[in-house]
C-alpha positions as a Markdown table, in Angstrom:
| # | Residue | x | y | z |
|---|---|---|---|---|
| 1 | Unk | -2.0 | 48.1 | -11.7 |
| 2 | Unk | 0.3 | 45.0 | -12.0 |
| 3 | Unk | -0.2 | 43.0 | -15.1 |
| 4 | Unk | -1.4 | 39.4 | -14.5 |
| 5 | Unk | 1.1 | 36.8 | -15.8 |
| 6 | Unk | -0.6 | 33.6 | -16.9 |
| 7 | Unk | 0.9 | 30.4 | -15.4 |
| 8 | Unk | 2.8 | 28.2 | -17.9 |
| 9 | Unk | 0.8 | 25.4 | -19.4 |
| 10 | Unk | 1.3 | 22.1 | -17.6 |
| 11 | Unk | 3.3 | 19.5 | -19.4 |
| 12 | Unk | 0.8 | 17.0 | -21.1 |
| 13 | Unk | 3.0 | 14.1 | -20.0 |
| 14 | Unk | 2.7 | 15.2 | -16.4 |
| 15 | Unk | -1.1 | 15.4 | -16.8 |
| 16 | Unk | -1.2 | 11.9 | -18.3 |
| 17 | Unk | 1.0 | 10.5 | -15.5 |
| 18 | Unk | -1.3 | 12.1 | -12.8 |
| 19 | Unk | -4.4 | 10.6 | -14.4 |
| 20 | Unk | -2.8 | 7.1 | -14.7 |
| 21 | Unk | -1.6 | 7.2 | -11.1 |
| 22 | Unk | -5.1 | 8.2 | -9.9 |
| 23 | Unk | -6.6 | 5.3 | -11.8 |
| 24 | Unk | -3.9 | 3.0 | -10.6 |
| 25 | Unk | -4.8 | 4.0 | -7.0 |
| 26 | Unk | -8.4 | 3.0 | -7.6 |
| 27 | Unk | -7.5 | -0.4 | -8.9 |
| 28 | Unk | -5.1 | -1.0 | -6.0 |
| 29 | Unk | -7.7 | -0.1 | -3.5 |
| 30 | Unk | -10.3 | -2.2 | -5.2 |
| 31 | Unk | -8.0 | -5.2 | -5.1 |
| 32 | Unk | -7.3 | -4.7 | -1.5 |
| 33 | Unk | -11.1 | -4.7 | -0.7 |
| 34 | Unk | -11.6 | -7.8 | -2.9 |
| 35 | Unk | -8.8 | -9.7 | -1.2 |
| 36 | Unk | -10.2 | -8.8 | 2.2 |
| 37 | Unk | -13.6 | -10.0 | 1.1 |
| 38 | Unk | -12.2 | -13.4 | -0.2 |
| 39 | Unk | -10.3 | -13.9 | 3.0 |
| 40 | Unk | -13.4 | -13.1 | 5.2 |
| 41 | Unk | -15.6 | -15.5 | 3.2 |
| 42 | Unk | -13.1 | -18.3 | 3.4 |
| 43 | Unk | -13.0 | -17.8 | 7.2 |
| 44 | Unk | -16.8 | -17.6 | 7.5 |
| 45 | Unk | -17.8 | -20.3 | 5.0 |
| 46 | Unk | -15.5 | -23.2 | 5.3 |
| 47 | Unk | -17.7 | -25.6 | 3.4 |
| 48 | Unk | -16.3 | -27.3 | 0.2 |
| 49 | Unk | -19.1 | -25.9 | -1.9 |
| 50 | Unk | -18.0 | -23.3 | -4.5 |
| 51 | Unk | -18.6 | -19.7 | -3.3 |
| 52 | Unk | -19.7 | -17.6 | -6.3 |
| 53 | Unk | -18.7 | -14.3 | -4.6 |
| 54 | Unk | -15.2 | -15.6 | -3.8 |
| 55 | Unk | -14.8 | -16.9 | -7.4 |
| 56 | Unk | -16.0 | -13.6 | -8.9 |
| 57 | Unk | -13.8 | -11.6 | -6.6 |
| 58 | Unk | -10.7 | -13.8 | -7.4 |
| 59 | Unk | -11.4 | -13.3 | -11.1 |
| 60 | Unk | -11.6 | -9.5 | -10.7 |
| 61 | Unk | -8.4 | -9.5 | -8.7 |
| 62 | Unk | -6.6 | -11.3 | -11.5 |
| 63 | Unk | -8.1 | -9.0 | -14.1 |
| 64 | Unk | -7.1 | -5.9 | -12.1 |
| 65 | Unk | -3.5 | -7.2 | -11.9 |
| 66 | Unk | -3.3 | -7.3 | -15.6 |
| 67 | Unk | -4.8 | -3.8 | -15.8 |
| 68 | Unk | -2.2 | -2.6 | -13.3 |
| 69 | Unk | 0.6 | -4.0 | -15.5 |
| 70 | Unk | -0.8 | -2.1 | -18.5 |
| 71 | Unk | -0.9 | 1.1 | -16.5 |
| 72 | Unk | 2.6 | 0.7 | -15.3 |
| 73 | Unk | 3.8 | 0.0 | -18.9 |
| 74 | Unk | 2.1 | 3.2 | -20.0 |
| 75 | Unk | 3.7 | 5.2 | -17.2 |
| 76 | Unk | 7.1 | 3.9 | -18.2 |
| 77 | Unk | 6.4 | 4.9 | -21.8 |
| 78 | Unk | 5.4 | 8.4 | -20.8 |
| 79 | Unk | 8.6 | 8.8 | -18.7 |
| 80 | Unk | 10.7 | 7.6 | -21.6 |
| 81 | Unk | 9.0 | 10.0 | -24.0 |
| 82 | Unk | 10.2 | 13.2 | -22.2 |
| 83 | Unk | 13.9 | 13.8 | -21.7 |
| 84 | Unk | 13.6 | 16.0 | -18.7 |
| 85 | Unk | 11.2 | 13.6 | -16.9 |
| 86 | Unk | 13.4 | 10.7 | -17.8 |
| 87 | Unk | 16.5 | 12.4 | -16.4 |
| 88 | Unk | 14.8 | 13.0 | -13.0 |
| 89 | Unk | 13.2 | 9.6 | -12.9 |
| 90 | Unk | 16.6 | 8.0 | -13.3 |
| 91 | Unk | 18.0 | 10.2 | -10.5 |
| 92 | Unk | 15.2 | 9.3 | -8.2 |
| 93 | Unk | 15.3 | 5.6 | -8.7 |
| 94 | Unk | 19.0 | 5.6 | -8.0 |
| 95 | Unk | 18.1 | 6.3 | -4.4 |
| 96 | Unk | 17.7 | 3.2 | -2.3 |
| 97 | Unk | 14.1 | 2.9 | -1.3 |
| 98 | Unk | 12.7 | 5.0 | -4.1 |
| 99 | Unk | 11.1 | 2.7 | -6.6 |
| 100 | Unk | 9.1 | 3.4 | -9.7 |
| 101 | Unk | 5.8 | 4.3 | -7.9 |
| 102 | Unk | 7.5 | 6.8 | -5.6 |
| 103 | Unk | 9.4 | 8.3 | -8.5 |
| 104 | Unk | 6.3 | 8.6 | -10.6 |
| 105 | Unk | 4.4 | 10.3 | -7.8 |
| 106 | Unk | 7.2 | 12.7 | -7.0 |
| 107 | Unk | 7.5 | 13.7 | -10.6 |
| 108 | Unk | 3.7 | 14.1 | -10.9 |
| 109 | Unk | 3.1 | 16.1 | -7.7 |
| 110 | Unk | 6.1 | 18.4 | -8.1 |
| 111 | Unk | 5.4 | 18.7 | -11.9 |
| 112 | Unk | 8.8 | 17.4 | -12.5 |
| 113 | Unk | 10.3 | 19.5 | -9.7 |
| 114 | Unk | 9.0 | 22.8 | -11.1 |
| 115 | Unk | 6.1 | 23.6 | -8.8 |
| 116 | Unk | 8.1 | 22.4 | -5.7 |
| 117 | Unk | 11.7 | 23.4 | -5.6 |
| 118 | Unk | 12.2 | 23.1 | -1.9 |
| 119 | Unk | 12.3 | 19.7 | -0.2 |
| 120 | Unk | 10.9 | 21.0 | 3.1 |
| 121 | Unk | 7.8 | 22.5 | 1.5 |
| 122 | Unk | 7.2 | 19.3 | -0.3 |
| 123 | Unk | 7.6 | 17.4 | 2.9 |
| 124 | Unk | 4.9 | 19.6 | 4.5 |
| 125 | Unk | 2.7 | 18.9 | 1.5 |
| 126 | Unk | 3.2 | 15.2 | 1.9 |
| 127 | Unk | 2.4 | 15.4 | 5.6 |
| 128 | Unk | 5.9 | 14.3 | 6.7 |
| 129 | Unk | 6.8 | 17.6 | 8.3 |
| 130 | Unk | 4.4 | 19.6 | 10.5 |
| 131 | Unk | 4.0 | 23.3 | 9.6 |
| 132 | Unk | 4.3 | 26.1 | 12.1 |
| 133 | Unk | 1.1 | 27.9 | 13.2 |
| 134 | Unk | 0.7 | 31.1 | 15.1 |
| 135 | Unk | -2.4 | 32.9 | 16.5 |
| 136 | Unk | -2.3 | 36.6 | 16.2 |
| 137 | Unk | 1.2 | 38.1 | 16.5 |
| 138 | Unk | 2.5 | 36.4 | 19.6 |
| 139 | Unk | 0.8 | 33.2 | 20.5 |
| 140 | Unk | 2.5 | 30.2 | 19.1 |
| 141 | Unk | 0.4 | 27.1 | 18.6 |
| 142 | Unk | 1.7 | 23.5 | 18.5 |
| 143 | Unk | 3.1 | 22.5 | 15.1 |
| 144 | Unk | 0.8 | 20.1 | 13.3 |
| 145 | Unk | 0.5 | 18.3 | 10.0 |
| 146 | Unk | -1.6 | 20.0 | 7.4 |
| 147 | Unk | -5.2 | 18.9 | 7.0 |
| 148 | Unk | -4.7 | 19.1 | 3.3 |
| 149 | Unk | -1.6 | 17.0 | 3.3 |
| 150 | Unk | -1.3 | 14.4 | 0.5 |
| 151 | Unk | -1.8 | 11.2 | 2.5 |
| 152 | Unk | -1.2 | 9.0 | -0.5 |
| 153 | Unk | 2.3 | 10.4 | -0.9 |
| 154 | Unk | 3.0 | 9.8 | 2.8 |
| 155 | Unk | 1.7 | 6.3 | 2.6 |
| 156 | Unk | 3.9 | 5.4 | -0.4 |
| 157 | Unk | 6.9 | 7.0 | 1.3 |
| 158 | Unk | 6.3 | 4.6 | 4.3 |
| 159 | Unk | 7.5 | 1.7 | 2.2 |
| 160 | Unk | 10.3 | 3.7 | 0.7 |
| 161 | Unk | 11.6 | 4.5 | 4.2 |
| 162 | Unk | 11.3 | 0.9 | 5.4 |
| 163 | Unk | 13.3 | -0.3 | 2.4 |
| 164 | Unk | 16.0 | 2.4 | 2.9 |
| 165 | Unk | 16.3 | 1.4 | 6.6 |
| 166 | Unk | 17.1 | -2.1 | 5.5 |
| 167 | Unk | 19.3 | -1.6 | 2.5 |
| 168 | Unk | 20.9 | 1.9 | 2.7 |
| 169 | Unk | 23.9 | 1.7 | 5.0 |
| 170 | Unk | 23.8 | 5.4 | 5.9 |
| 171 | Unk | 20.1 | 5.5 | 6.7 |
| 172 | Unk | 20.3 | 2.1 | 8.4 |
| 173 | Unk | 23.0 | 3.4 | 10.8 |
| 174 | Unk | 21.0 | 6.6 | 11.4 |
| 175 | Unk | 17.8 | 4.7 | 12.2 |
| 176 | Unk | 19.6 | 2.2 | 14.4 |
| 177 | Unk | 21.1 | 5.0 | 16.4 |
| 178 | Unk | 17.8 | 7.0 | 16.7 |
| 179 | Unk | 15.7 | 3.9 | 17.7 |
| 180 | Unk | 17.7 | 3.6 | 20.9 |
| 181 | Unk | 15.9 | 6.7 | 22.2 |
| 182 | Unk | 13.0 | 7.5 | 19.8 |
| 183 | Unk | 9.8 | 5.6 | 18.9 |
| 184 | Unk | 9.7 | 3.7 | 15.6 |
| 185 | Unk | 7.0 | 5.9 | 14.0 |
| 186 | Unk | 9.0 | 9.1 | 14.6 |
| 187 | Unk | 12.2 | 7.5 | 13.3 |
| 188 | Unk | 10.3 | 6.3 | 10.2 |
| 189 | Unk | 9.0 | 9.8 | 9.6 |
| 190 | Unk | 12.5 | 11.2 | 9.9 |
| 191 | Unk | 13.8 | 8.8 | 7.3 |
| 192 | Unk | 11.0 | 9.8 | 5.0 |
| 193 | Unk | 12.1 | 13.4 | 5.4 |
| 194 | Unk | 15.7 | 12.5 | 4.7 |
| 195 | Unk | 14.6 | 10.7 | 1.5 |
| 196 | Unk | 12.7 | 13.8 | 0.3 |
| 197 | Unk | 15.7 | 16.1 | 1.0 |
| 198 | Unk | 17.9 | 13.6 | -0.8 |
| 199 | Unk | 15.6 | 13.6 | -3.8 |
| 200 | Unk | 15.5 | 17.3 | -4.1 |
| 201 | Unk | 19.2 | 17.7 | -3.6 |
| 202 | Unk | 20.1 | 15.2 | -6.3 |
| 203 | Unk | 17.6 | 16.5 | -8.8 |
| 204 | Unk | 19.0 | 20.0 | -8.3 |
| 205 | Unk | 22.5 | 18.8 | -8.8 |
| 206 | Unk | 21.5 | 16.5 | -11.7 |
| 207 | Unk | 23.3 | 13.6 | -10.0 |
| 208 | Unk | 22.4 | 10.0 | -9.3 |
| 209 | Unk | 22.8 | 8.8 | -5.8 |
| 210 | Unk | 26.2 | 7.2 | -5.0 |
| 211 | Unk | 26.9 | 5.6 | -1.6 |
| 212 | Unk | 29.5 | 7.3 | 0.6 |
| 213 | Unk | 32.0 | 4.4 | 0.3 |
| 214 | Unk | 31.8 | 4.6 | -3.5 |
| 215 | Unk | 32.3 | 8.3 | -3.5 |
| 216 | Unk | 35.6 | 7.9 | -1.5 |
| 217 | Unk | 36.8 | 5.0 | -3.6 |
């Protein structure tokens, strides 16, 4: 009988980063709901009388913004405290479109690129690439996105892809070319996949991203 080998203990910094990101998500969602409520009440109640609900909501939004800053400072501290995490964080944020939030999330959900070492598998997990399904031994079903895909990762990658399409010359040229024949959502998804592959490739090589024209200079 094969001996069971225990999984290595998860880095405490990674656990703390995951918890902070989870709490950050709650605050971001709460603020979004409060902002929608304030906007709705301003539209519905246009009188000049003070609206207690709008005032309280605005106060909570302001407080949550301060809490978010505290969380982001703590996330930065955790990243700085671990050399391996800091190295990958600097690599990730050298990629145009990948800001602190996407870098924190990639590090957290790949456990600093140890639980996921393949970009395509991570893309399937993030719901960016559909996985292949088969019925029995011969009937091939249509590829589809996993029901357990991490929709939060996919959502954050949306903004990363949009930024890259504006500010990364290589990706901008790719997107412009593809948009001539393909719908925008599909091109955006393809850009997200490109960013994921770029992240994994650079982390594997331990290199920061350098634009093509700088490499040839």
